N, C-alpha and C positions, 0 to 999 in steps of 0.2 A: 445375530448378522442381519445386517440391512440388505435389501435387494430392490433392484431397480423395479418399478411396475413395468415398464418397457425393456426387455432385453434389448441392449447395447454395449458397446463396448465402454462402459462406465470405469469407475476408478479402480474398482476392485478387479474388472476383467483385465484393465491395462497392466493390472501389477502382476496378475498372475502370468498374462503373454509375455511381460517384461521379464519375469522370471524364467518361463520356459525358453525367451528366446535368449536370455543369458546363458542357459546352460547349453544351447545349440549352436551359438553365434548369432550374436545382434547383427541384422540387415543395414547395410547402408542406405541411405535416402535415396540418393540418385541412381546409384546403379543396381540397387535390391541385393548386392551379391553379401555373403555372411561374412563379417569381417574375420571369422575364424577360418583359417585356410584349408583346416583339414573337414571341416563342415561343409565348406563350399567345394571340395572335392568329392565329399559323399554324396553332396544333391546333384551335380553332375554327371557323375557314378552311376546314379539312379534313372538318369536319362539315357545315359549311352546303354545301358543293360538293361532292358526292361522287365526281361525274363527272369534274371537272376537277383533284381531287386525285390525288398518286401516292400516297397513304398512304390506305387505307380502314378507317376502323374499323367503320362498317357496310357492307354491301352496299347497293346500291340497291334490293333487294326490300322491304328495311324501310321504307324511305319509300313504297312502294307499298303495304305493309301498313297503314301509318297512313291514308294517302289513301283506300284501298278502306273501312278500319272508320268513317274519318268520314263517308265518303259513304252508307254503310250506317246509321248513327246518324242522318243526316239525312232519309234517306227512312222508315226505319221509324218514328221519332219523328213525322214530318209526315203521314203516311198515319195515325198512330192519332190525332192532331189532327181531320183531317178525318172519319174514320169515326165518331168517339166522339159527337160532338154536332153541333149545326147551326151553319151559319156564322154566327158572332158576332164581335162587335168583339173579345173575348177572345180567340176563335180565329183572326181575323186578326193580333193583336199577339203570341200566341204563336209562329203561323208565321214573322212578319216577324225577331223578334228570335232565333229558333232558325237559319233560314236565313242572314239577314245576317251571324250571327257567324261560320256555316260557311262562308259565302261570303268573308269577308275572310280567313281562313285560307289557302282556297286561293290568292285573289289574291297576299296576301304571299309565300305559298311561290313559286310561279309567277313573282312579279317577282323573287324573290331568285335563284332558279335562272338566270333570264334576264339576270342583275346589271342590272337596271332599278332596283330598290330596292336603294340602297347605304348611307343611313344608319340608324343603329341597326338592322340587321335582325335580331338575336336578340332585341331587346326589342319588337320589332313582333311576332315570332311568338309571344313569351310571353304579350304581352296580348290577342292575338285567341284563345290557348289558354285563357285566365282567362275572356274573354267566351262561349266555347261551353260553358264547363264552368257557368257561372252560368245561362246561358239555360237548360241542360239541368235544373239545381235548380228554376227556375222553373217546369218542366214538372211536378213532383210535385203529387200529387194533393191533399195537404193545401195546398199552397200554392195551388193553385186555387179551394179552397173559402174561404181566406183572401181571398186577392186578387180574385179573379174571380167569386166566388159560384157556382162551376158544381161540380156533383157527377158530372162525366163521370169515365169509367174510361179511366185513363191507364196505361202503364207508368212503372215506378219509374226516376226518374233516376238512381238507382245503378249500374244496369247500364251504363248510356253513360258514366258515370264513370271505371268501373273499365275498361273499353274503352280508351279512350283513354288513362287513365295507361299502361297496359300497352304501347300501341305508340307513344306519344309521344318517348320516352327516345332521346336522340341525332339526333332528326327534328326535332321542334320545341322540345325542351328540351336542352340540353348539358351541364349541370354536375349532379351529385346535390344539390349544396346548391340551387340554383335549382329543382329538381325538388320536394324536401321542402318548401321554405316555401311553393312555389305550391299545392300540394295541401293542406298543412297549412292553408293561407287557405281554400281551397276547403270543408274538413270543417269549419271554425268557421263560413263563411257557412252551409252546410248547417245547421249543428245552431243558429245564431242565428234565422233565417227560419223554421224549424220550432218552434222554442219560443215566437218570437213569435206564431205560429198559433194555439196553444194547442190543439192537436188530436194525440192519439195520442200522449202523450209517450215510453210505452214503444218505439213502432216506431220514432219518432225517434231515441231511442238507440241502438237493435239498428243501423240503417242507420247511424248516425254511427260507431258500433264497427266496422261492416265497412268503412266508409271509411278509417278513420283506420288501421285494423290492414293494410288494403292500401297504403297510402299508406307505413306503415313498411316493410312487406316490400320493396316495389318500389325502395325508396330504399335499401335492404341491397344488393340485388340492382344496383342502379345505382352504388351506390360502387365493388364491386370489380369492376363492367364497366370504369368510369370509370379506376381505378387500373391495370387491365390495359392498355387502350387506351394512356393516357399514357407507361407506362414503353416500350410497344411504339413509339409514335410518337417518344420521347425516343432509342430504341436505332435504328429505322428511318433517323432524319432526323440521324443522326450520319455525316459524312465523315470516316473515319478521315486521310484526308490534309490536312483543315485543322489537325488538331493541329499539323502540322509544314508549314505552308503556305509558310513562307520557308524551309524546308529541303528539298533534293531526297531525294525517297522513291524506295529501292531496291526491287528485285522481292522481296528476302526482308522488308522491312519492310512493304511492301503485304500478302504473304502473312500475317505474324504478326498483322498490324491485322485481317485478315478473319476469322483463327481467332478472335481474341478477342471480335470482334463478334458471330460466331455464338454463342459459348458464352456471351456475354451474354444473348444472345434465349434460348437454350435455358435457362438458369437463371432467366429471367422467365417461361416457360412451365412450368417446374418448380413456379415458387411458385403461377402463378395457375391451373392445369389439374390434373386427377388424369389425365385421358385420356390414354393411350400412355405414362404416366410411365416405365414402364419402357424403352421404347424411347429415350427422351430421355435418360435417364440415361446407356444405353449408348452414345448419339452424345456424349455428352458426355464420357465416358472416353475414346473415341477420339480427339476433338480435342484432348484434355488431352496423351494418348500424341503426337499429330503435334506438338504445339507444344514438349513435351521434346524430341524429336529434333531439331527445326528448332535448338532453341538450345542443344544440348550436342554437337551434331554439327559438326567442323570442316569437313567436305564431305560435304554431302548424298549425292553420288553414289559415296562410299566402300563398298567392296564389306565385307559382314559376314563376314570369314573364318571366325568361330567357326560361322556358321551352314552356310557352304558343307562345311567340314571335318567336319562334327558327325558323319557316317556313316563316316569315312575311319580307317585305323587310324594309329598313332604316327608311324610312318616317312612315311606320305603326307601327315599333317598336318605334319612339320617341313618336307617338302620345299615343300609350297604356301607357307606363311608365308616361306620363306627366299627363294623363287624367283619367287614370283607378286604376294605382297603387295608394296605400295609402302612402302619404309621411310624415303622422303625427309623425309617428315613426322611421324614418328612420335617420342615420346620415349623413351629408354632406361627399360625398367621398374626398372632395379636404382638409379636416382637420383630417383624419382621424389616420394619421402617425404624427401630430405635437405634439410632445412633449412639456412639459413646459420647457420654456427656461428662465423665470424669476429670479431674487434670492430673497432673503428675507431680507429687507433692509429697518427697520422703518423710514419712513421721517415725515416731518414737516407736521402737518395737524391740527393745533390749538390743538394737544393735548399732546404737550412737557411736561405739568406738569404732566401728567398722565404717562408717557412711564414706569417709573418705575412699575408701577401698570399693565398696559397693555401688557408688555411683557412676563406676565403670561400666556395671551393666547396662547393656543394650547402646553403650556409646564405645566401647573398647572392645574390636573381634578378638584380640589377643590377650582377654582378661584371664588372669592366673589363678584358675579354680583350686589349684594345689594350695597356692599361698592361703586362699580362705579356709581350705579345708584344714591347714594346719594351724591357724588363727582360732577356729573355732573349735579346737579338740575334737576332729574329725565329724563337725555336724554341718556340712556346707549347706547340706539341700534344707534342712530346716532354716538355716539363715538366711538363705537367696529368696527360699519360700514367702518367709515374712516379710522380707524386703520388699518383693514382688507384690505382694497384696497391699501393703502400705504405698507402695510409689504410685499405684493406680486410683489407691482409697476405694478398693472393693470391699474392704470389710463394711466400710461406711453407707455404700452405695445399697449392697446386698443384706446388711445388717449382721454381719458374721462376727462373732465375739472372738476377740484375740486368744483366748485360752482353747477355744476350739479348734482353730486352724493351725494354734501352734500343736495342740496333740496330733491332729491329722498329720503334719509335717513330719513329727518326731516317729508316727507311727510307721510311716513310709519309709524313711532313713532307717529305722531298726529292722523293717524286712529286707532291706537290702543287705544281700548276703556279702563276706569280705572276700570277692572275687577280684582277681587283679584288674580287672577293666569294667565289667558290667557291676559296678557299686554306685554307691550315693553321690560318690564325688563325679561320677559319669552323668549321671542324672540332673546334678546341679549345672554342670559345664554345658550339658544340652540346653537348658532352659536359657542360660546366659546367652549362648549362641541364636537362641530361636528368637530371642526380643531382641538381639540386635539386628538380625535380618527382617524383622516386624518393623522397626522403628528406622531402618534405612531404607525403605520402599515406602511406596503410595499405599501398601496394603493398610500401614498402620491409621490412615487419614480417615478409613471406612469401618475400621473392625469397632464392635459392638462390647460394652462392659463384659456381658457374659460369655462371649468371644475369648476376651483375654483372661477371664477367670478360668473357663476351661482350657486353654493352652496352658494356663501355669499348672494345673491339674494334670494335663495330659503328659506334658515334658517330663515334669517329676516322677510320675507313676510309671511313665513308660518301658521302665526295664525292672520293675519291684519284684522280688524273688526270684529273680534270675539264677539259676542253677551253675552258670558259667559254661554251659554245653548247648552246642544248636539244637534247631528242630531236627533237623536230620539225625542226629544222636540219638535224641528221645524217642524218635519214630523207631529206628532201628533196633534200640534196646527196649524196645516196648515197655517203656516208662509208664508209671501212674499217669502222668501230666497227658502223655500221649493219647492214653487211652480215653480219660476224660473227656478232651477237646476234640477227639474223633481225627487225629492226625493232621488237622486242618489250623494253620498260624497257632501251632501250641504255645510258644512262649507266650506271644501278643493278646491270644485268648485268655492266659492265664494273668498276664500284668493288667489288662483292664479289669479283669474278674477282681482280682487281689486288692486293686485301687478303691473299687466300691464297697467291698466287704470290709476292709479297713475304715472306710469314711462311715458305715454303718453300726462300728462300735459307738457305744455311749460317750458322750461328750467330743465326738471327733468327725461329726458330719458337717463338713463344711457347706454343705448344699441345702441345709435346714432352712434357711430363712426364704429360698427363693420361691416363686410361684411354682406352680406344678408345670405350665408352660415353659418357662426359663429352664427349669430343672430338666425337662424332656431334652430341650436343645443343647443344654451343656452336656448331658450324659452322652446324647448321639455324637457331639464335637469329640468329646474324650475317646469314646471306643472308637471311633472313625480314624483319629487321629495315630491312638496307640496301632491299631491294626494296620497302620500305613506304615509302621516300621518293620513288617516283615518283608525279607530280600525276595520272598519268591512272588510279591506284587511289585517289584521294581518297576519291570518292564511295562506292566501294564497302565501304571500310573504316570510314567513318564511319557509313555506313547500317547494317551490321552491328551495328556498336557500339550505335547506338541503337535497332536492333532488340532487341538483348539489355536494354536499360535498360526499354525498354517493355513486354516481356512477363515480365521476372525480377523478382519482388518482392525477393530479395536479389542481390547483387553478387558472383557466383563469383569468387574470385581464388586460390584453393587449389590450384590443380592448375598445373603449368607451360603448358599448352596457354591456360588463361584467362589467364596471366600475358603470356605471348608476344602476346596479342592486344592488350593494354593497352600494352604494350611499344613496339608497332609504331604505336600511335597518339601515344604519349610521344614517340618520336623524331621524329615528323612535327612534333608541337609544337614540340621543341625545334629542329628544323631551320628553321622560320617563326619561332623566338622573338625575334627581333631586334623585331618588330611589338608584342609585349607590353612591351619593355624601357623604360627612362626616356626621355625625349623626347632627351636629348643623344646618348644610345647607338643610338635608333632612327633618328635622321636621319643618323648617321653611317654607319649600315649603309645606310640608302635611298640614300645617295649612293653608296656603292659596287654595289649589285646594279642600281640603274638605269643608271649607266657600264657595267657589264657588258652590260646589254640592250641600249643603245645601239653599242656596238661590233661585236655581232652584227647590229643593223639597219643598220649602214654597210655591212658586207661582204655583206648581201643586196642592198644597193641597186648596190653594185659589181659584183656576179654577175648583175644585171638580176632577182632573184627577187624575189617579194611580201615586204614587209617585216611581220614578224610582230609580232603585237599589242603595243602599249606598247615597240616598239622603235626607233621612229623618233623621233630627236631633233629633228627639224623639227616634228612636229607632236602629240607624245605631250602629255596634261594629266596630269603627273605628279600632282597632287592627287585627282584623279579616279581614277588608276590605284591610286594607294596606299590611298586609301578602300575602293575597291572589294575589292581584295586583302584586307584585313584584313576586311571585312565579310563577304564571301562564302566565304573559305578559312580563314582563320587562326581567326577569332572562332568559327565552327563546333567546329573541331578542339578548341579548349581548352574549350567549353562541356560537348562529348560527352565529353571525357576525364574533366572533373570531376564531370560527373553521376555517372559510374562511381565513381572513386575519392573523391570528396566532400570536398576539403580546403578548409579555409577559407584557408590562406595562399594556396594558387593562386587561390582566388577573387578574394582581395585585391589580392596583388602582379602577379598576371598578369592576369587578365581584367578586371578596372576601370581597368588602364593601357593594356587593348585598346582598351576602350571610348572612352577619352580620346584616345587618339590617332587612332582612325577618326573621332572627332568632330570633331577639329582639322582633319584632312585633307578632311573632308565639307566644312566651314567655309569652308576654304580654297577650295575647287571651287566652291561656291556664290558667292564673291566675283569667280569667273570669274579666277582668276590662273592663268595659264598660262606654263611655264618651258620655253624651246625653247632648243637650242644648236646651234652649227654645228660640223663636223668640224675638228679642229686636228689640229696635228702636236705639240703639246706633251705632256710626258711625262705619266703617270698622275695624279701629284697636282697638274699644272696644267693638267687639261683644264677646257674652260669648263663642262662640266655640273657637274664639282664646284664649282666657285666661285658658279654660280648657285643649284645645293643649298644651300651654307653661306648664302647670304643669304637663301633662302627658310627655311632652318632657324633663322633668328633671327627671323623673321616669326612660324613656327610656335611659337617660344617665348614671344615678346613675346606671340602673342595669347591665351595663357594665362596672362598674368599673372606 
């Protein structure tokens, strides 16, 4: 992430402030009012009730200053009346209007603070403010001569007017426009009454000029103060979690959001104040550095070996880096800049008869893998794997013999169990979906040959050996797999391990011709991608990607580390991609995955265990489960991924279809249609749940016309 050497409201800050203001109400340029009326009312309420508001524009002392100033004016001017001449009707009148208007302000102010007066509180205060100023104008000596024919010595009304103007801001009057208009009106009332009195025109013009100049000066000060307070209000009242209130926020997202919010506040302070500017700039630079570290470090707890070995000699540095540093997640430096050099050229790999079908791979999102499985006599994995190797000419580039990768793919396919869902057909479908995502985004332009090879292996091997049960089931049953892998990502650990075990068998090592550096990179990527399919890592992976999107104005994809992070999300998207397929394919896959869940539920019942959620064929609300799965799991994956790689095709072909399918499941759920079945002894194709789901699929399709 690029940061400016000198903190100012740069493009990134503008973007953050715009996002912030968009949430709290963008301010109008002239009036400074928030366009969102509710936000504007909240801001005014924070001024009206400073004690009960969490946002303090002014301290409570400002209110005391105004009240004390008003009290002093009333006392001084009243004493002046009493001491200046005898008690007359004019004296009684002037005392009455001055103190009555002052008393009205006190009553209105305290009634509002006690929440007694709730109707038009700001308008009432403004009216009382005008009343007290007009009563002060009537106190003028020239007006006493004109109205009351009294030549008594009095204080000039100018002093009272100026004092009230200086202390009324954000206490009685809350916007600079209202302040300016009210005091401009007072200035011309003063001028009009004094000119009408035909007394001392020069003095009248001088005092008018003083009042008008003071009004303009105080209005300018009011404008900048209000601008600062409104920006602070916008920043302080933006809840970073509200922007993603429908998505889970991870710790890293929360940290990044807080840092961004702090940087926005500092930028506001840099604009609105000169005091401590040097320190604010330093703080901004430090926070920018922190944000950059968070976004570029794959592991925040990773040791800085360069810093540790800075004072060591060459031999010690080599020893430390070879024996102390963790190399398991580092990319070989020699291949970091090696871009993909192969071209797409389908070749002969005993798939000539199917080339017309296979050419749809990576181009047709709704590629029918069931048709391919039928055409290849149940060997879709081997077929699509061989086609992918030829498509990218990886055999030529990495010197892989055709018999070797044919044997490897066959071994993978054989080791997939005949589960309803987690079988070799699913693995082949995931690879097809992944290659579509890869080709229909900018990711393909940056991908290296070895990364494509790793993607093919990871997608085809991501569920190899799957027993048809969840990690939770294996752990709760103390299955040997759970014991072997310490209850941590049990299935995913097994899938990646088995993939490389099969590869190590004689004549099946597809990576045998790779250099050691490229082998390390491919193995790392395969393991990382397979482990990413563990649903327990779902929110961590999605949260980290969303955090990068929020904090980084550009989308880095030019390093192996960045691409690996995207590919981990992409394989997750491909793994659950059936939810984004056309209705017929989606229903067909739903039949299979639900049946596999129900088989586990039947076994849990037989063992006397608690049945896992959505695994009870007697109680499961299928539309509800499918709708929730798409809405809460699948859709966030695709939206987060596409926010990063920004593909119009993925948005149209995948995300739009996801929303349609979710909407239809939701509509079915709202119609309260539950589909439950009883366990039977029929074969897989005749299971009752399949029959009921087929009928449900028909209704699902018919409901969409």
